[in-house]
C-alpha positions, -999 to 999 in steps of 0.1 A, spaced: -822 363 667 -796 353 646 -775 319 664 -748 330 689 -717 321 664 -727 344 638 -735 376 664 -694 371 675 -683 365 637 -698 398 632 -696 419 665 -668 441 659 -682 451 626 -706 475 611 -716 481 575 -686 500 568 -665 500 601 -647 479 618 -639 483 654 -608 472 676 -591 480 706 -568 507 714 -534 497 723 -506 514 742 -491 525 709 -526 540 695 -526 565 718 -508 598 705 -530 590 672 -559 591 693 -549 623 706 -542 639 673 -577 630 661 -593 641 694 -574 674 699 -573 694 664 -587 728 670 -618 717 659 -626 685 673 -613 698 707 -636 729 703 -667 704 699 -658 678 722 -643 696 749 -660 731 760 -638 735 788 -611 768 782 -600 764 747 -565 769 748 -535 750 729 -531 713 743 -494 701 739 -490 661 728 -481 653 766 -511 669 778 -532 655 749 -518 617 755 -523 619 790 -559 630 783 -563 598 763 -547 573 783 -570 586 817 -601 582 799 -590 545 786 -580 538 822 -621 547 827 -635 533 801 -662 501 800 -655 503 765 -628 517 741 -623 512 705 -606 524 670 -633 534 643 -616 520 607 -627 520 576 -615 483 557 -582 484 541 -586 469 506 -552 460 504 -554 439 537 -537 402 535 -567 373 537 -564 354 567 -555 316 573 -591 298 569 -580 270 593 -573 297 619 -609 311 639 -616 347 635 -582 348 616 -600 368 588 -611 397 612 -580 397 631 -561 400 597 -584 433 586 -586 447 619 -544 446 621 -544 459 585 -579 483 591 -572 523 586 -583 543 619 -604 576 610 -619 578 650 -623 565 685 -651 556 708 -654 550 743 -683 540 767 -675 552 800 -680 532 835 -701 550 861 -679 576 884 -704 581 913 -694 553 937 -720 522 945 -736 527 912 -725 497 891 -758 485 895 -775 515 880 -763 496 846 -756 531 826 -726 541 806 -719 577 792 -707 580 757 -681 595 736 -667 599 700 -645 617 680 -641 610 642 -607 627 624 -614 660 605 -605 646 569 -636 618 577 -665 642 587 -699 647 572 -700 610 558 -723 592 581 -692 575 601 -703 590 634 -735 580 636 -728 541 624 -700 542 649 -726 554 678 -756 532 663 -727 503 666 -719 512 702 -760 510 715 -756 469 699 -731 467 718 -738 483 755 -775 468 749 -769 432 736 -734 426 754 -727 450 782 -761 447 801 -767 483 802 -800 500 808 -792 534 800 -766 553 775 -762 590 782 -737 617 762 -734 657 772 -729 683 744 -724 719 747 -755 739 732 -737 751 699 -725 716 688 -758 714 667 -741 682 643 -742 663 675 -772 672 686 -791 664 653 -775 629 650 -781 621 685 -821 630 682 -819 608 648 -808 574 665 -827 581 693 -818 595 721 -841 621 742 -832 653 752 -833 648 793 -822 683 803 -800 713 802 -778 732 822 -783 766 809 -757 795 805 -728 769 822 -706 771 794 -684 802 783 -670 802 744 -664 825 722 -679 851 736 -714 839 742 -728 816 770 -741 781 762 -761 754 772 -751 720 785 -771 696 768 -778 656 786 -790 628 763 -798 599 773 -817 566 758 -827 538 776 -829 498 766 -868 496 764 -864 524 739 -835 513 717 -854 475 715 -885 494 700 -863 513 672 -847 480 665 -885 462 666 -899 490 641 -862 480 620 -847 510 626 -807 513 628 
């Protein structure tokens, strides 16, 4: 295992991405990325109708309040100024502040009462449409799994998606999530009935993937 100092130094980075906390001023940006028509259809299978900026912002705010982790997914800015090497962590802070947001990721707190000791969390992610199909979502979910199991002490990470979201289903399977169940024909979208599909990955399954060199 890498020494703890180096783990801290790289904890909020992955191969191509930087992760920073979502500030209040970021909420309108997150809402715009999550609630464009395509992302809305894939990410929220409830009644498909236009969302006002106010409603979208309120929904993001509620998600933040109920989250265990909420981050902006960012690309490094090649023009970011260098940090002061005499200040611990200054280079990372400078990079985070200058990074270019391309999406958001949240891990939710358990919503059922008296279940915190079950140590589980629900994952949600959205990538701006212009940055999709580049592997950023897969990389960010992989990072979130590492954070959940290494730092938050989770035992289980789960997610729900509509059965028409083939891209998300394929990605989660590639990352080691297992299909755990379907609520059949519970979603109505575009003149068809679709299943709600639940996926999950356990701490031991994640450990086995990492032990075999999987990412």
